[in-house]
C-alpha positions in Angstrom: 116.7 93.2 85.4 117.9 95.7 88.0 114.5 97.5 88.0 112.6 94.3 88.2 114.5 93.0 91.2 112.5 94.3 94.1 113.3 93.5 97.7 110.1 92.2 99.3 110.9 93.5 102.8 111.7 96.9 101.4 108.5 97.0 99.4 106.5 95.9 102.4 108.1 98.6 104.5 107.3 101.3 101.9 103.7 100.1 101.7 103.5 100.1 105.5 104.8 103.7 105.8 102.5 104.8 103.0 99.4 103.2 104.6 100.3 104.7 108.0 100.8 108.3 106.6 97.7 107.9 104.5 95.6 106.8 107.5 96.8 109.8 109.5 96.0 112.1 106.6 92.5 110.7 106.4 91.9 111.1 110.1 93.2 114.7 110.1 91.1 115.6 107.1 88.0 113.9 108.5 88.4 115.7 111.8 88.9 119.0 110.0 85.7 118.6 107.9 83.7 117.6 111.0 80.5 115.6 111.0 77.9 118.3 110.5 75.7 117.5 107.5 75.2 120.1 104.8 71.8 121.8 105.0 71.4 122.7 101.3 69.3 120.6 99.0 71.0 117.9 97.0 70.2 119.7 93.8 71.9 122.9 95.0 74.9 121.0 96.3 75.3 119.2 93.0 75.1 122.5 91.1 77.8 124.0 93.2 80.1 121.0 93.4 80.0 119.8 89.7 81.9 122.8 88.2 84.5 122.7 91.0 85.3 119.0 90.2 85.4 119.9 86.5 87.9 122.7 87.2 90.1 120.3 89.2 90.0 117.8 86.3 90.9 120.5 83.8 94.0 121.4 85.9 95.1 117.8 86.1 94.6 117.2 82.3 96.4 120.5 81.5 99.3 119.4 83.6 99.5 116.2 81.6 99.5 118.1 78.3 102.4 120.3 79.5 104.3 117.3 80.8 103.9 115.5 77.5 105.2 118.5 75.5 108.4 118.5 77.6 109.4 114.9 77.3 107.1 113.3 79.9 105.3 111.6 81.4 107.5 108.6 80.8 110.8 108.5 82.5 113.3 106.2 80.7 116.8 105.7 82.2 119.6 107.1 80.2 121.3 103.7 79.4 118.0 102.3 78.2 117.6 105.3 75.9 121.1 104.8 74.4 121.0 101.0 74.0 117.3 100.3 73.4 115.7 103.4 72.0 118.5 104.0 69.5 118.7 100.3 68.5 116.8 98.5 65.8 114.2 97.4 68.4 110.8 98.8 67.4 110.3 101.9 69.6 106.7 100.9 70.4 107.9 97.6 71.9 110.5 99.4 73.9 108.0 101.9 75.4 105.0 99.5 75.8 106.2 98.1 79.2 107.1 101.4 80.8 103.9 103.0 79.5 101.7 100.2 80.9 103.5 100.3 84.3 103.0 104.0 84.5 99.3 103.8 83.7 98.8 101.0 86.2 100.5 103.0 89.0 98.7 106.3 88.1 95.3 104.6 88.1 96.0 102.8 91.3 96.9 106.1 93.1 93.9 107.8 91.5 91.5 105.2 92.7 92.9 105.4 96.2 92.8 109.2 96.4 89.4 109.3 94.9 88.1 106.7 97.3 89.5 108.6 100.2 87.7 111.7 98.9 84.5 109.8 98.8 85.0 108.7 102.4 85.5 112.3 103.4 82.4 113.4 101.5 80.2 111.0 103.5 80.9 113.1 106.6 79.1 116.1 105.2 77.0 115.1 102.2 73.8 113.0 101.9 73.9 109.7 100.2 75.3 106.2 101.0 79.0 105.9 101.8 79.6 103.2 99.3 78.2 105.3 96.5 80.5 108.2 97.4 83.6 106.0 97.5 82.7 104.5 94.1 82.0 107.9 92.6 85.2 109.5 93.9 87.3 106.6 92.7 85.6 106.6 89.3 86.0 110.3 88.9 89.7 110.3 89.8 90.5 107.3 87.6 88.7 108.9 84.6 90.5 112.2 85.1 94.0 110.6 85.6 93.4 108.4 82.6 92.6 111.4 80.5 95.7 113.2 81.9 98.1 110.3 81.1 96.6 109.8 77.7 96.8 113.5 76.9 100.4 113.5 77.9 101.2 110.5 75.7 99.5 112.2 72.8 101.3 115.5 73.3 104.6 113.6 73.5 103.8 111.3 70.6 102.9 114.1 68.2 105.8 116.2 69.6 103.5 119.1 70.5 105.3 122.3 71.2 105.3 123.5 74.8 103.6 126.8 73.8 100.8 124.9 72.1 100.3 122.5 75.0 100.2 125.5 77.4 97.6 127.2 75.3 95.4 124.1 75.1 95.8 123.6 78.9 94.9 127.2 79.5 91.8 126.9 77.3 90.6 123.8 79.2 91.1 125.5 82.5 89.5 128.7 81.3 86.4 126.9 80.0 86.1 125.0 83.3 86.5 128.3 85.2 83.9 129.9 83.0 81.4 127.2 83.9 82.2 127.6 87.6 81.3 131.3 87.5 78.3 130.7 85.2 79.6 132.2 82.0 79.1 129.0 80.0 76.7 126.1 80.7 79.1 123.3 79.8 82.8 122.7 79.6 84.9 119.8 78.2 85.5 118.5 81.8 81.8 118.6 82.8 81.4 114.8 82.5 84.2 114.3 85.1 82.5 116.6 87.5 79.1 114.9 86.8 80.7 111.5 87.7 82.1 112.8 91.0 78.7 114.1 92.2 76.7 111.1 91.0 75.3 110.3 94.5 73.7 113.7 94.6 72.5 114.0 91.1 72.6 111.6 88.1 73.7 113.8 85.2 73.4 111.9 81.8 76.7 113.4 80.7 78.7 111.3 83.2 78.5 108.3 80.8 80.9 110.3 78.5 83.6 110.4 81.2 84.8 106.7 81.0 84.3 106.7 77.2 86.5 109.7 76.8 89.1 108.4 79.2 89.4 105.0 77.6 89.5 106.5 74.1 92.2 109.2 74.9 94.3 106.7 76.8 94.2 104.1 74.0 95.0 106.8 71.4 98.0 108.0 73.5 99.2 104.4 73.9 99.1 103.9 70.1 101.2 107.1 69.3 103.5 107.1 72.4 106.3 105.7 70.2 106.5 108.9 68.2 108.0 111.0 71.0 111.4 112.6 70.7 114.4 110.7 72.0 116.1 114.0 72.8 113.2 115.0 75.1 113.2 111.6 76.7 116.9 111.9 77.4 116.5 115.4 78.8 113.7 114.2 81.1 115.8 111.3 82.3 118.7 113.6 83.3 116.4 116.0 85.2 114.7 113.1 87.1 118.1 111.6 87.9 119.3 114.9 89.3 
């Protein structure tokens, strides 16, 4: 009940400050990027930008894997762990609410950040502004959905931190190899393809939402398998 009781004025004030700071950040970034249009052809721009976005997606997903192997990404308060997680209440029922709230918040932030990235892209890149905003938001949402789902899977199967780090390094390494031209395709290629859709429609971009939904659903189904000890350790660190 305590966490559900939100003071409306306080919430409005926080939203106001967030919107104000976000608007200032957008104006500063837009001014830094300038309004000069890129002179390269759309195909060349797409070839250059796609692996960069794929590398960013790999880093975000890798961070999710490492977080899940260390008790994240859920943060449950210590009293709730003692009295709910250790009771006869099914663990999935206890974790379903926090997991859905976390996913809703993460996707909302991702859509906002991705949309802002699309707005900034319109200052330099060819294509309609609405298409860039939609592509940026879709790319960010798919990437963050994969990251949250991967973290839930790593936590649900109690993946060892060393294994999660190795898998994250492999993802980032393959994305980096695609960036420098060593490999033609990496696992995060569809996310990059979705982000540059206004420049070039790569058929692989259709795989991004499918992968994101599948991994997120899988993680939600197994999130109840995570270690209570790791959850408790996470709650103490966050409280500190």
